[in-house]
PDB file with one MODEL, atoms N, CA, C and O in Angstrom:
MODEL        1
ATOM      1  N   UNK A   1      11.655 -80.896   8.341  1.00  0.00           N
ATOM      2  CA  UNK A   1      12.439 -80.614   7.140  1.00  0.00           C
ATOM      3  C   UNK A   1      12.282 -79.141   6.780  1.00  0.00           C
ATOM      4  O   UNK A   1      11.197 -78.571   6.896  1.00  0.00           O
ATOM      5  N   UNK A   2      13.373 -78.543   6.345  1.00  0.00           N
ATOM      6  CA  UNK A   2      13.395 -77.154   5.880  1.00  0.00           C
ATOM      7  C   UNK A   2      13.599 -77.176   4.375  1.00  0.00           C
ATOM      8  O   UNK A   2      14.495 -77.852   3.870  1.00  0.00           O
ATOM      9  N   UNK A   3      12.760 -76.433   3.665  1.00  0.00           N
ATOM     10  CA  UNK A   3      12.907 -76.323   2.223  1.00  0.00           C
ATOM     11  C   UNK A   3      13.140 -74.871   1.856  1.00  0.00           C
ATOM     12  O   UNK A   3      12.747 -73.964   2.590  1.00  0.00           O
ATOM     13  N   UNK A   4      13.786 -74.651   0.705  1.00  0.00           N
ATOM     14  CA  UNK A   4      14.075 -73.289   0.274  1.00  0.00           C
ATOM     15  C   UNK A   4      14.194 -73.232  -1.236  1.00  0.00           C
ATOM     16  O   UNK A   4      14.502 -74.223  -1.899  1.00  0.00           O
ATOM     17  N   UNK A   5      13.940 -72.044  -1.759  1.00  0.00           N
ATOM     18  CA  UNK A   5      14.279 -71.736  -3.137  1.00  0.00           C
ATOM     19  C   UNK A   5      15.625 -71.034  -3.106  1.00  0.00           C
ATOM     20  O   UNK A   5      15.860 -70.163  -2.269  1.00  0.00           O
ATOM     21  N   UNK A   6      16.501 -71.412  -4.012  1.00  0.00           N
ATOM     22  CA  UNK A   6      17.823 -70.794  -4.096  1.00  0.00           C
ATOM     23  C   UNK A   6      17.903 -70.102  -5.443  1.00  0.00           C
ATOM     24  O   UNK A   6      17.855 -70.747  -6.491  1.00  0.00           O
ATOM     25  N   UNK A   7      18.024 -68.786  -5.407  1.00  0.00           N
ATOM     26  CA  UNK A   7      18.110 -67.964  -6.607  1.00  0.00           C
ATOM     27  C   UNK A   7      19.587 -67.779  -6.919  1.00  0.00           C
ATOM     28  O   UNK A   7      20.364 -67.364  -6.060  1.00  0.00           O
ATOM     29  N   UNK A   8      19.968 -68.086  -8.149  1.00  0.00           N
ATOM     30  CA  UNK A   8      21.388 -68.175  -8.486  1.00  0.00           C
ATOM     31  C   UNK A   8      21.721 -67.305  -9.685  1.00  0.00           C
ATOM     32  O   UNK A   8      21.065 -67.390 -10.724  1.00  0.00           O
ATOM     33  N   UNK A   9      22.736 -66.473  -9.541  1.00  0.00           N
ATOM     34  CA  UNK A   9      23.294 -65.734 -10.669  1.00  0.00           C
ATOM     35  C   UNK A   9      24.549 -66.474 -11.116  1.00  0.00           C
ATOM     36  O   UNK A   9      25.397 -66.833 -10.299  1.00  0.00           O
ATOM     37  N   UNK A  10      24.653 -66.697 -12.418  1.00  0.00           N
ATOM     38  CA  UNK A  10      25.805 -67.411 -12.957  1.00  0.00           C
ATOM     39  C   UNK A  10      26.659 -66.469 -13.795  1.00  0.00           C
ATOM     40  O   UNK A  10      26.254 -65.348 -14.106  1.00  0.00           O
ATOM     41  N   UNK A  11      27.825 -66.934 -14.148  1.00  0.00           N
ATOM     42  CA  UNK A  11      28.630 -66.221 -15.124  1.00  0.00           C
ATOM     43  C   UNK A  11      27.917 -66.303 -16.464  1.00  0.00           C
ATOM     44  O   UNK A  11      27.172 -67.250 -16.713  1.00  0.00           O
ATOM     45  N   UNK A  12      28.136 -65.332 -17.320  1.00  0.00           N
ATOM     46  CA  UNK A  12      27.445 -65.258 -18.609  1.00  0.00           C
ATOM     47  C   UNK A  12      27.633 -66.555 -19.394  1.00  0.00           C
ATOM     48  O   UNK A  12      28.749 -67.053 -19.543  1.00  0.00           O
ATOM     49  N   UNK A  13      26.514 -67.092 -19.894  1.00  0.00           N
ATOM     50  CA  UNK A  13      26.550 -68.270 -20.739  1.00  0.00           C
ATOM     51  C   UNK A  13      26.678 -69.599 -20.020  1.00  0.00           C
ATOM     52  O   UNK A  13      26.850 -70.632 -20.667  1.00  0.00           O
ATOM     53  N   UNK A  14      26.599 -69.598 -18.686  1.00  0.00           N
ATOM     54  CA  UNK A  14      26.830 -70.841 -17.941  1.00  0.00           C
ATOM     55  C   UNK A  14      25.591 -71.376 -17.224  1.00  0.00           C
ATOM     56  O   UNK A  14      25.689 -72.351 -16.479  1.00  0.00           O
ATOM     57  N   UNK A  15      24.429 -70.759 -17.436  1.00  0.00           N
ATOM     58  CA  UNK A  15      23.230 -71.134 -16.688  1.00  0.00           C
ATOM     59  C   UNK A  15      22.844 -72.598 -16.894  1.00  0.00           C
ATOM     60  O   UNK A  15      22.594 -73.305 -15.918  1.00  0.00           O
ATOM     61  N   UNK A  16      22.791 -73.064 -18.135  1.00  0.00           N
ATOM     62  CA  UNK A  16      22.367 -74.445 -18.404  1.00  0.00           C
ATOM     63  C   UNK A  16      23.318 -75.442 -17.754  1.00  0.00           C
ATOM     64  O   UNK A  16      22.878 -76.427 -17.161  1.00  0.00           O
ATOM     65  N   UNK A  17      24.603 -75.193 -17.864  1.00  0.00           N
ATOM     66  CA  UNK A  17      25.619 -76.075 -17.272  1.00  0.00           C
ATOM     67  C   UNK A  17      25.490 -76.109 -15.750  1.00  0.00           C
ATOM     68  O   UNK A  17      25.535 -77.178 -15.141  1.00  0.00           O
ATOM     69  N   UNK A  18      25.329 -74.935 -15.141  1.00  0.00           N
ATOM     70  CA  UNK A  18      25.206 -74.851 -13.688  1.00  0.00           C
ATOM     71  C   UNK A  18      23.939 -75.564 -13.219  1.00  0.00           C
ATOM     72  O   UNK A  18      23.984 -76.320 -12.249  1.00  0.00           O
ATOM     73  N   UNK A  19      22.816 -75.335 -13.889  1.00  0.00           N
ATOM     74  CA  UNK A  19      21.559 -75.984 -13.506  1.00  0.00           C
ATOM     75  C   UNK A  19      21.697 -77.502 -13.560  1.00  0.00           C
ATOM     76  O   UNK A  19      21.219 -78.204 -12.669  1.00  0.00           O
ATOM     77  N   UNK A  20      22.342 -77.999 -14.589  1.00  0.00           N
ATOM     78  CA  UNK A  20      22.527 -79.442 -14.742  1.00  0.00           C
ATOM     79  C   UNK A  20      23.347 -80.007 -13.581  1.00  0.00           C
ATOM     80  O   UNK A  20      23.004 -81.059 -13.040  1.00  0.00           O
ATOM     81  N   UNK A  21      24.411 -79.329 -13.196  1.00  0.00           N
ATOM     82  CA  UNK A  21      25.248 -79.812 -12.091  1.00  0.00           C
ATOM     83  C   UNK A  21      24.509 -79.728 -10.758  1.00  0.00           C
ATOM     84  O   UNK A  21      24.665 -80.601  -9.904  1.00  0.00           O
ATOM     85  N   UNK A  22      23.704 -78.677 -10.576  1.00  0.00           N
ATOM     86  CA  UNK A  22      22.948 -78.521  -9.334  1.00  0.00           C
ATOM     87  C   UNK A  22      21.930 -79.644  -9.195  1.00  0.00           C
ATOM     88  O   UNK A  22      21.708 -80.139  -8.090  1.00  0.00           O
ATOM     89  N   UNK A  23      21.308 -80.055 -10.295  1.00  0.00           N
ATOM     90  CA  UNK A  23      20.327 -81.147 -10.251  1.00  0.00           C
ATOM     91  C   UNK A  23      20.926 -82.434  -9.689  1.00  0.00           C
ATOM     92  O   UNK A  23      20.200 -83.262  -9.138  1.00  0.00           O
ATOM     93  N   UNK A  24      22.223 -82.610  -9.819  1.00  0.00           N
ATOM     94  CA  UNK A  24      22.888 -83.822  -9.344  1.00  0.00           C
ATOM     95  C   UNK A  24      23.276 -83.801  -7.880  1.00  0.00           C
ATOM     96  O   UNK A  24      23.814 -84.786  -7.374  1.00  0.00           O
ATOM     97  N   UNK A  25      23.018 -82.708  -7.190  1.00  0.00           N
ATOM     98  CA  UNK A  25      23.406 -82.589  -5.781  1.00  0.00           C
ATOM     99  C   UNK A  25      22.304 -83.176  -4.897  1.00  0.00           C
ATOM    100  O   UNK A  25      21.128 -82.847  -5.053  1.00  0.00           O
ATOM    101  N   UNK A  26      22.695 -84.040  -3.977  1.00  0.00           N
ATOM    102  CA  UNK A  26      21.725 -84.627  -3.044  1.00  0.00           C
ATOM    103  C   UNK A  26      21.086 -83.526  -2.210  1.00  0.00           C
ATOM    104  O   UNK A  26      21.780 -82.670  -1.661  1.00  0.00           O
ATOM    105  N   UNK A  27      19.770 -83.552  -2.119  1.00  0.00           N
ATOM    106  CA  UNK A  27      19.030 -82.531  -1.384  1.00  0.00           C
ATOM    107  C   UNK A  27      18.363 -81.523  -2.298  1.00  0.00           C
ATOM    108  O   UNK A  27      17.471 -80.788  -1.873  1.00  0.00           O
ATOM    109  N   UNK A  28      18.791 -81.484  -3.558  1.00  0.00           N
ATOM    110  CA  UNK A  28      18.177 -80.580  -4.532  1.00  0.00           C
ATOM    111  C   UNK A  28      17.048 -81.331  -5.227  1.00  0.00           C
ATOM    112  O   UNK A  28      17.267 -82.375  -5.841  1.00  0.00           O
ATOM    113  N   UNK A  29      15.835 -80.787  -5.122  1.00  0.00           N
ATOM    114  CA  UNK A  29      14.663 -81.424  -5.726  1.00  0.00           C
ATOM    115  C   UNK A  29      14.571 -81.097  -7.210  1.00  0.00           C
ATOM    116  O   UNK A  29      14.223 -81.957  -8.019  1.00  0.00           O
ATOM    117  N   UNK A  30      14.885 -79.846  -7.569  1.00  0.00           N
ATOM    118  CA  UNK A  30      14.845 -79.436  -8.968  1.00  0.00           C
ATOM    119  C   UNK A  30      15.643 -78.163  -9.158  1.00  0.00           C
ATOM    120  O   UNK A  30      15.892 -77.424  -8.206  1.00  0.00           O
ATOM    121  N   UNK A  31      16.040 -77.913 -10.390  1.00  0.00           N
ATOM    122  CA  UNK A  31      16.760 -76.687 -10.750  1.00  0.00           C
ATOM    123  C   UNK A  31      16.399 -76.348 -12.189  1.00  0.00           C
ATOM    124  O   UNK A  31      16.409 -77.212 -13.064  1.00  0.00           O
ATOM    125  N   UNK A  32      16.080 -75.078 -12.421  1.00  0.00           N
ATOM    126  CA  UNK A  32      15.631 -74.641 -13.736  1.00  0.00           C
ATOM    127  C   UNK A  32      16.374 -73.382 -14.179  1.00  0.00           C
ATOM    128  O   UNK A  32      16.667 -72.503 -13.368  1.00  0.00           O
ATOM    129  N   UNK A  33      16.673 -73.310 -15.470  1.00  0.00           N
ATOM    130  CA  UNK A  33      17.165 -72.067 -16.065  1.00  0.00           C
ATOM    131  C   UNK A  33      15.968 -71.118 -16.142  1.00  0.00           C
ATOM    132  O   UNK A  33      14.863 -71.539 -16.486  1.00  0.00           O
ATOM    133  N   UNK A  34      16.182 -69.867 -15.830  1.00  0.00           N
ATOM    134  CA  UNK A  34      15.121 -68.869 -15.913  1.00  0.00           C
ATOM    135  C   UNK A  34      15.675 -67.590 -16.529  1.00  0.00           C
ATOM    136  O   UNK A  34      16.886 -67.449 -16.698  1.00  0.00           O
ATOM    137  N   UNK A  35      14.794 -66.669 -16.861  1.00  0.00           N
ATOM    138  CA  UNK A  35      15.230 -65.363 -17.330  1.00  0.00           C
ATOM    139  C   UNK A  35      14.951 -64.338 -16.244  1.00  0.00           C
ATOM    140  O   UNK A  35      14.151 -64.584 -15.341  1.00  0.00           O
ATOM    141  N   UNK A  36      15.605 -63.199 -16.330  1.00  0.00           N
ATOM    142  CA  UNK A  36      15.418 -62.152 -15.328  1.00  0.00           C
ATOM    143  C   UNK A  36      16.707 -61.913 -14.573  1.00  0.00           C
ATOM    144  O   UNK A  36      17.788 -62.224 -15.072  1.00  0.00           O
ATOM    145  N   UNK A  37      16.602 -61.359 -13.365  1.00  0.00           N
ATOM    146  CA  UNK A  37      17.815 -61.024 -12.608  1.00  0.00           C
ATOM    147  C   UNK A  37      18.595 -62.249 -12.135  1.00  0.00           C
ATOM    148  O   UNK A  37      19.781 -62.143 -11.822  1.00  0.00           O
ATOM    149  N   UNK A  38      17.938 -63.417 -12.080  1.00  0.00           N
ATOM    150  CA  UNK A  38      18.621 -64.656 -11.718  1.00  0.00           C
ATOM    151  C   UNK A  38      18.615 -65.582 -12.921  1.00  0.00           C
ATOM    152  O   UNK A  38      17.740 -65.492 -13.783  1.00  0.00           O
ATOM    153  N   UNK A  39      19.590 -66.466 -12.973  1.00  0.00           N
ATOM    154  CA  UNK A  39      19.767 -67.355 -14.123  1.00  0.00           C
ATOM    155  C   UNK A  39      19.270 -68.773 -13.867  1.00  0.00           C
ATOM    156  O   UNK A  39      18.867 -69.477 -14.793  1.00  0.00           O
ATOM    157  N   UNK A  40      19.302 -69.181 -12.608  1.00  0.00           N
ATOM    158  CA  UNK A  40      18.855 -70.530 -12.216  1.00  0.00           C
ATOM    159  C   UNK A  40      18.095 -70.389 -10.906  1.00  0.00           C
ATOM    160  O   UNK A  40      18.487 -69.625 -10.025  1.00  0.00           O
ATOM    161  N   UNK A  41      16.997 -71.141 -10.790  1.00  0.00           N
ATOM    162  CA  UNK A  41      16.282 -71.242  -9.523  1.00  0.00           C
ATOM    163  C   UNK A  41      16.221 -72.726  -9.167  1.00  0.00           C
ATOM    164  O   UNK A  41      15.802 -73.560  -9.971  1.00  0.00           O
ATOM    165  N   UNK A  42      16.650 -73.033  -7.942  1.00  0.00           N
ATOM    166  CA  UNK A  42      16.645 -74.414  -7.464  1.00  0.00           C
ATOM    167  C   UNK A  42      15.754 -74.514  -6.236  1.00  0.00           C
ATOM    168  O   UNK A  42      15.605 -73.549  -5.486  1.00  0.00           O
ATOM    169  N   UNK A  43      15.163 -75.684  -6.035  1.00  0.00           N
ATOM    170  CA  UNK A  43      14.452 -75.970  -4.803  1.00  0.00           C
ATOM    171  C   UNK A  43      15.212 -77.084  -4.098  1.00  0.00           C
ATOM    172  O   UNK A  43      15.541 -78.110  -4.692  1.00  0.00           O
ATOM    173  N   UNK A  44      15.481 -76.856  -2.821  1.00  0.00           N
ATOM    174  CA  UNK A  44      16.267 -77.828  -2.056  1.00  0.00           C
ATOM    175  C   UNK A  44      15.661 -78.015  -0.679  1.00  0.00           C
ATOM    176  O   UNK A  44      14.888 -77.182  -0.206  1.00  0.00           O
ATOM    177  N   UNK A  45      16.020 -79.111  -0.047  1.00  0.00           N
ATOM    178  CA  UNK A  45      15.550 -79.387   1.296  1.00  0.00           C
ATOM    179  C   UNK A  45      16.628 -80.035   2.136  1.00  0.00           C
ATOM    180  O   UNK A  45      17.545 -80.675   1.621  1.00  0.00           O
ATOM    181  N   UNK A  46      16.499 -79.856   3.445  1.00  0.00           N
ATOM    182  CA  UNK A  46      17.446 -80.443   4.395  1.00  0.00           C
ATOM    183  C   UNK A  46      16.721 -80.643   5.718  1.00  0.00           C
ATOM    184  O   UNK A  46      15.624 -80.121   5.918  1.00  0.00           O
ATOM    185  N   UNK A  47      17.340 -81.403   6.623  1.00  0.00           N
ATOM    186  CA  UNK A  47      16.721 -81.706   7.912  1.00  0.00           C
ATOM    187  C   UNK A  47      16.489 -80.466   8.772  1.00  0.00           C
ATOM    188  O   UNK A  47      15.479 -80.382   9.471  1.00  0.00           O
ATOM    189  N   UNK A  48      17.414 -79.502   8.729  1.00  0.00           N
ATOM    190  CA  UNK A  48      17.285 -78.294   9.539  1.00  0.00           C
ATOM    191  C   UNK A  48      17.971 -77.137   8.826  1.00  0.00           C
ATOM    192  O   UNK A  48      18.610 -77.331   7.792  1.00  0.00           O
ATOM    193  N   UNK A  49      17.840 -75.946   9.371  1.00  0.00           N
ATOM    194  CA  UNK A  49      18.361 -74.742   8.716  1.00  0.00           C
ATOM    195  C   UNK A  49      19.888 -74.784   8.602  1.00  0.00           C
ATOM    196  O   UNK A  49      20.443 -74.296   7.618  1.00  0.00           O
ATOM    197  N   UNK A  50      20.561 -75.350   9.578  1.00  0.00           N
ATOM    198  CA  UNK A  50      22.022 -75.443   9.511  1.00  0.00           C
ATOM    199  C   UNK A  50      22.461 -76.373   8.378  1.00  0.00           C
ATOM    200  O   UNK A  50      23.414 -76.079   7.657  1.00  0.00           O
ATOM    201  N   UNK A  51      21.762 -77.487   8.231  1.00  0.00           N
ATOM    202  CA  UNK A  51      22.074 -78.411   7.139  1.00  0.00           C
ATOM    203  C   UNK A  51      21.784 -77.776   5.785  1.00  0.00           C
ATOM    204  O   UNK A  51      22.521 -77.990   4.822  1.00  0.00           O
ATOM    205  N   UNK A  52      20.713 -76.998   5.716  1.00  0.00           N
ATOM    206  CA  UNK A  52      20.400 -76.281   4.483  1.00  0.00           C
ATOM    207  C   UNK A  52      21.506 -75.286   4.162  1.00  0.00           C
ATOM    208  O   UNK A  52      21.930 -75.175   3.012  1.00  0.00           O
ATOM    209  N   UNK A  53      21.975 -74.563   5.174  1.00  0.00           N
ATOM    210  CA  UNK A  53      23.081 -73.620   4.976  1.00  0.00           C
ATOM    211  C   UNK A  53      24.329 -74.319   4.478  1.00  0.00           C
ATOM    212  O   UNK A  53      25.016 -73.807   3.594  1.00  0.00           O
ATOM    213  N   UNK A  54      24.631 -75.478   5.030  1.00  0.00           N
ATOM    214  CA  UNK A  54      25.792 -76.241   4.579  1.00  0.00           C
ATOM    215  C   UNK A  54      25.636 -76.694   3.132  1.00  0.00           C
ATOM    216  O   UNK A  54      26.595 -76.661   2.361  1.00  0.00           O
ATOM    217  N   UNK A  55      24.425 -77.119   2.762  1.00  0.00           N
ATOM    218  CA  UNK A  55      24.159 -77.519   1.384  1.00  0.00           C
ATOM    219  C   UNK A  55      24.443 -76.369   0.428  1.00  0.00           C
ATOM    220  O   UNK A  55      25.091 -76.552  -0.602  1.00  0.00           O
ATOM    221  N   UNK A  56      23.958 -75.190   0.774  1.00  0.00           N
ATOM    222  CA  UNK A  56      24.140 -74.031  -0.107  1.00  0.00           C
ATOM    223  C   UNK A  56      25.605 -73.598  -0.153  1.00  0.00           C
ATOM    224  O   UNK A  56      26.169 -73.422  -1.233  1.00  0.00           O
ATOM    225  N   UNK A  57      26.213 -73.429   1.005  1.00  0.00           N
ATOM    226  CA  UNK A  57      27.575 -72.892   1.057  1.00  0.00           C
ATOM    227  C   UNK A  57      28.625 -73.908   0.607  1.00  0.00           C
ATOM    228  O   UNK A  57      29.518 -73.569  -0.169  1.00  0.00           O
ATOM    229  N   UNK A  58      28.528 -75.131   1.079  1.00  0.00           N
ATOM    230  CA  UNK A  58      29.575 -76.118   0.808  1.00  0.00           C
ATOM    231  C   UNK A  58      29.394 -76.843  -0.517  1.00  0.00           C
ATOM    232  O   UNK A  58      30.377 -77.299  -1.101  1.00  0.00           O
ATOM    233  N   UNK A  59      28.168 -76.960  -1.005  1.00  0.00           N
ATOM    234  CA  UNK A  59      27.946 -77.755  -2.213  1.00  0.00           C
ATOM    235  C   UNK A  59      27.583 -76.895  -3.424  1.00  0.00           C
ATOM    236  O   UNK A  59      28.146 -77.074  -4.504  1.00  0.00           O
ATOM    237  N   UNK A  60      26.646 -75.964  -3.249  1.00  0.00           N
ATOM    238  CA  UNK A  60      26.156 -75.199  -4.402  1.00  0.00           C
ATOM    239  C   UNK A  60      27.078 -74.021  -4.718  1.00  0.00           C
ATOM    240  O   UNK A  60      27.506 -73.868  -5.862  1.00  0.00           O
ATOM    241  N   UNK A  61      27.385 -73.200  -3.737  1.00  0.00           N
ATOM    242  CA  UNK A  61      28.190 -72.000  -4.009  1.00  0.00           C
ATOM    243  C   UNK A  61      29.591 -72.316  -4.507  1.00  0.00           C
ATOM    244  O   UNK A  61      30.220 -71.464  -5.134  1.00  0.00           O
ATOM    245  N   UNK A  62      30.084 -73.487  -4.253  1.00  0.00           N
ATOM    246  CA  UNK A  62      31.441 -73.849  -4.681  1.00  0.00           C
ATOM    247  C   UNK A  62      31.535 -74.298  -6.135  1.00  0.00           C
ATOM    248  O   UNK A  62      32.634 -74.492  -6.653  1.00  0.00           O
ATOM    249  N   UNK A  63      30.388 -74.465  -6.799  1.00  0.00           N
ATOM    250  CA  UNK A  63      30.410 -74.876  -8.204  1.00  0.00           C
ATOM    251  C   UNK A  63      30.985 -73.772  -9.078  1.00  0.00           C
ATOM    252  O   UNK A  63      30.696 -72.593  -8.875  1.00  0.00           O
ATOM    253  N   UNK A  64      31.798 -74.161 -10.047  1.00  0.00           N
ATOM    254  CA  UNK A  64      32.323 -73.193 -11.006  1.00  0.00           C
ATOM    255  C   UNK A  64      31.169 -72.589 -11.785  1.00  0.00           C
ATOM    256  O   UNK A  64      30.225 -73.288 -12.152  1.00  0.00           O
ATOM    257  N   UNK A  65      31.247 -71.295 -12.036  1.00  0.00           N
ATOM    258  CA  UNK A  65      30.246 -70.617 -12.840  1.00  0.00           C
ATOM    259  C   UNK A  65      29.203 -69.876 -12.038  1.00  0.00           C
ATOM    260  O   UNK A  65      28.393 -69.146 -12.610  1.00  0.00           O
ATOM    261  N   UNK A  66      29.199 -70.044 -10.717  1.00  0.00           N
ATOM    262  CA  UNK A  66      28.225 -69.341  -9.878  1.00  0.00           C
ATOM    263  C   UNK A  66      28.829 -68.040  -9.370  1.00  0.00           C
ATOM    264  O   UNK A  66      29.916 -68.020  -8.793  1.00  0.00           O
ATOM    265  N   UNK A  67      28.096 -66.954  -9.597  1.00  0.00           N
ATOM    266  CA  UNK A  67      28.554 -65.640  -9.142  1.00  0.00           C
ATOM    267  C   UNK A  67      28.019 -65.327  -7.743  1.00  0.00           C
ATOM    268  O   UNK A  67      28.762 -64.835  -6.894  1.00  0.00           O
ATOM    269  N   UNK A  68      26.724 -65.611  -7.498  1.00  0.00           N
ATOM    270  CA  UNK A  68      26.132 -65.365  -6.178  1.00  0.00           C
ATOM    271  C   UNK A  68      24.829 -66.120  -6.043  1.00  0.00           C
ATOM    272  O   UNK A  68      24.221 -66.537  -7.029  1.00  0.00           O
ATOM    273  N   UNK A  69      24.409 -66.288  -4.781  1.00  0.00           N
ATOM    274  CA  UNK A  69      23.149 -66.970  -4.505  1.00  0.00           C
ATOM    275  C   UNK A  69      22.335 -66.161  -3.502  1.00  0.00           C
ATOM    276  O   UNK A  69      22.874 -65.354  -2.745  1.00  0.00           O
ATOM    277  N   UNK A  70      21.038 -66.394  -3.513  1.00  0.00           N
ATOM    278  CA  UNK A  70      20.128 -65.845  -2.520  1.00  0.00           C
ATOM    279  C   UNK A  70      19.217 -66.988  -2.097  1.00  0.00           C
ATOM    280  O   UNK A  70      18.474 -67.527  -2.917  1.00  0.00           O
ATOM    281  N   UNK A  71      19.270 -67.361  -0.812  1.00  0.00           N
ATOM    282  CA  UNK A  71      18.472 -68.478  -0.324  1.00  0.00           C
ATOM    283  C   UNK A  71      17.218 -67.963   0.347  1.00  0.00           C
ATOM    284  O   UNK A  71      17.282 -67.113   1.235  1.00  0.00           O
ATOM    285  N   UNK A  72      16.067 -68.483  -0.083  1.00  0.00           N
ATOM    286  CA  UNK A  72      14.749 -68.053   0.420  1.00  0.00           C
ATOM    287  C   UNK A  72      14.053 -69.260   1.048  1.00  0.00           C
ATOM    288  O   UNK A  72      13.421 -70.041   0.336  1.00  0.00           O
ATOM    289  N   UNK A  73      14.158 -69.429   2.390  1.00  0.00           N
ATOM    290  CA  UNK A  73      13.492 -70.548   3.040  1.00  0.00           C
ATOM    291  C   UNK A  73      11.971 -70.447   2.868  1.00  0.00           C
ATOM    292  O   UNK A  73      11.403 -69.355   2.903  1.00  0.00           O
ATOM    293  N   UNK A  74      11.333 -71.589   2.684  1.00  0.00           N
ATOM    294  CA  UNK A  74       9.886 -71.648   2.547  1.00  0.00           C
ATOM    295  C   UNK A  74       9.268 -71.635   3.939  1.00  0.00           C
ATOM    296  O   UNK A  74       9.700 -72.381   4.817  1.00  0.00           O
ATOM    297  N   UNK A  75       8.249 -70.783   4.146  1.00  0.00           N
ATOM    298  CA  UNK A  75       7.541 -70.732   5.426  1.00  0.00           C
ATOM    299  C   UNK A  75       6.089 -71.146   5.201  1.00  0.00           C
ATOM    300  O   UNK A  75       5.522 -70.895   4.138  1.00  0.00           O
ATOM    301  N   UNK A  76       5.508 -71.767   6.187  1.00  0.00           N
ATOM    302  CA  UNK A  76       4.105 -72.169   6.136  1.00  0.00           C
ATOM    303  C   UNK A  76       3.340 -71.301   7.110  1.00  0.00           C
ATOM    304  O   UNK A  76       3.412 -71.485   8.325  1.00  0.00           O
ATOM    305  N   UNK A  77       2.607 -70.352   6.556  1.00  0.00           N
ATOM    306  CA  UNK A  77       1.883 -69.376   7.407  1.00  0.00           C
ATOM    307  C   UNK A  77       0.422 -69.788   7.527  1.00  0.00           C
ATOM    308  O   UNK A  77      -0.358 -69.109   8.194  1.00  0.00           O
TER     309      UNK A  77
ENDMDL
END
Protein backbone atom coordinates (compact mmCIF):
# COMPACT_ATOMS: atom_id res chain seq x y z
CA UNK A 1 0.00 0.00 0.00
CA UNK A 2 1.14 3.54 -0.81
CA UNK A 3 0.12 6.38 1.47
CA UNK A 4 0.52 10.11 0.98
CA UNK A 5 -0.28 13.49 2.41
CA UNK A 6 -2.09 15.73 -0.06
CA UNK A 7 -1.63 19.45 0.51
CA UNK A 8 -4.52 21.39 -0.97
CA UNK A 9 -5.05 25.06 -1.78
CA UNK A 10 -8.70 26.02 -2.09
CA UNK A 11 -10.55 29.02 -3.35
CA UNK A 12 -11.01 31.66 -0.65
CA UNK A 13 -13.60 30.66 1.95
CA UNK A 14 -14.05 27.09 0.71
CA UNK A 15 -11.64 25.10 2.91
CA UNK A 16 -14.23 23.63 5.31
CA UNK A 17 -16.53 22.60 2.46
CA UNK A 18 -13.69 21.03 0.47
CA UNK A 19 -12.34 19.14 3.50
CA UNK A 20 -15.80 17.74 4.22
CA UNK A 21 -16.21 16.48 0.64
CA UNK A 22 -12.69 14.99 0.60
CA UNK A 23 -13.46 13.02 3.78
CA UNK A 24 -16.19 11.21 1.84
CA UNK A 25 -13.86 9.91 -0.88
CA UNK A 26 -12.91 6.23 -0.65
CA UNK A 27 -9.20 5.93 0.07
CA UNK A 28 -9.02 9.14 2.10
CA UNK A 29 -8.24 8.37 5.75
CA UNK A 30 -8.65 11.95 7.00
CA UNK A 31 -8.78 15.57 5.89
CA UNK A 32 -8.30 18.67 8.02
CA UNK A 33 -8.60 22.42 7.56
CA UNK A 34 -5.27 24.06 8.38
CA UNK A 35 -3.71 27.50 8.31
CA UNK A 36 -0.67 28.54 6.30
CA UNK A 37 0.13 28.21 2.61
CA UNK A 38 -2.28 25.26 2.27
CA UNK A 39 -5.92 25.21 3.34
CA UNK A 40 -6.57 21.46 3.69
CA UNK A 41 -4.27 18.52 4.35
CA UNK A 42 -5.55 15.02 3.60
CA UNK A 43 -4.03 11.60 4.17
CA UNK A 44 -4.89 8.98 1.58
CA UNK A 45 -3.84 5.50 0.59
CA UNK A 46 -4.03 3.24 -2.44
CA UNK A 47 -2.70 -0.14 -3.58
CA UNK A 48 0.08 1.38 -5.72
CA UNK A 49 1.44 4.73 -6.90
CA UNK A 50 -0.64 4.69 -10.09
CA UNK A 51 -3.84 4.13 -8.11
CA UNK A 52 -2.84 6.93 -5.75
CA UNK A 53 -2.30 9.22 -8.75
CA UNK A 54 -5.73 8.33 -10.08
CA UNK A 55 -7.29 9.06 -6.69
CA UNK A 56 -5.71 12.51 -6.60
CA UNK A 57 -6.26 13.48 -10.24
CA UNK A 58 -9.64 11.88 -10.96
CA UNK A 59 -11.35 12.24 -7.58
CA UNK A 60 -9.77 15.01 -5.49
CA UNK A 61 -8.56 17.57 -8.04
CA UNK A 62 -11.92 17.56 -9.82
CA UNK A 63 -13.81 18.84 -6.76
CA UNK A 64 -15.15 22.37 -7.06
CA UNK A 65 -13.22 24.84 -4.95
CA UNK A 66 -9.76 23.29 -5.32
CA UNK A 67 -7.11 25.53 -6.83
CA UNK A 68 -4.10 23.16 -6.66
CA UNK A 69 -2.68 20.13 -4.90
CA UNK A 70 0.73 18.84 -3.89
CA UNK A 71 0.99 15.10 -3.24
CA UNK A 72 3.70 13.93 -0.81
CA UNK A 73 4.05 10.11 -0.75
CA UNK A 74 5.06 8.69 2.63
CA UNK A 75 8.41 6.85 2.64
CA UNK A 76 9.70 4.45 5.27
CA UNK A 77 13.43 5.02 5.68
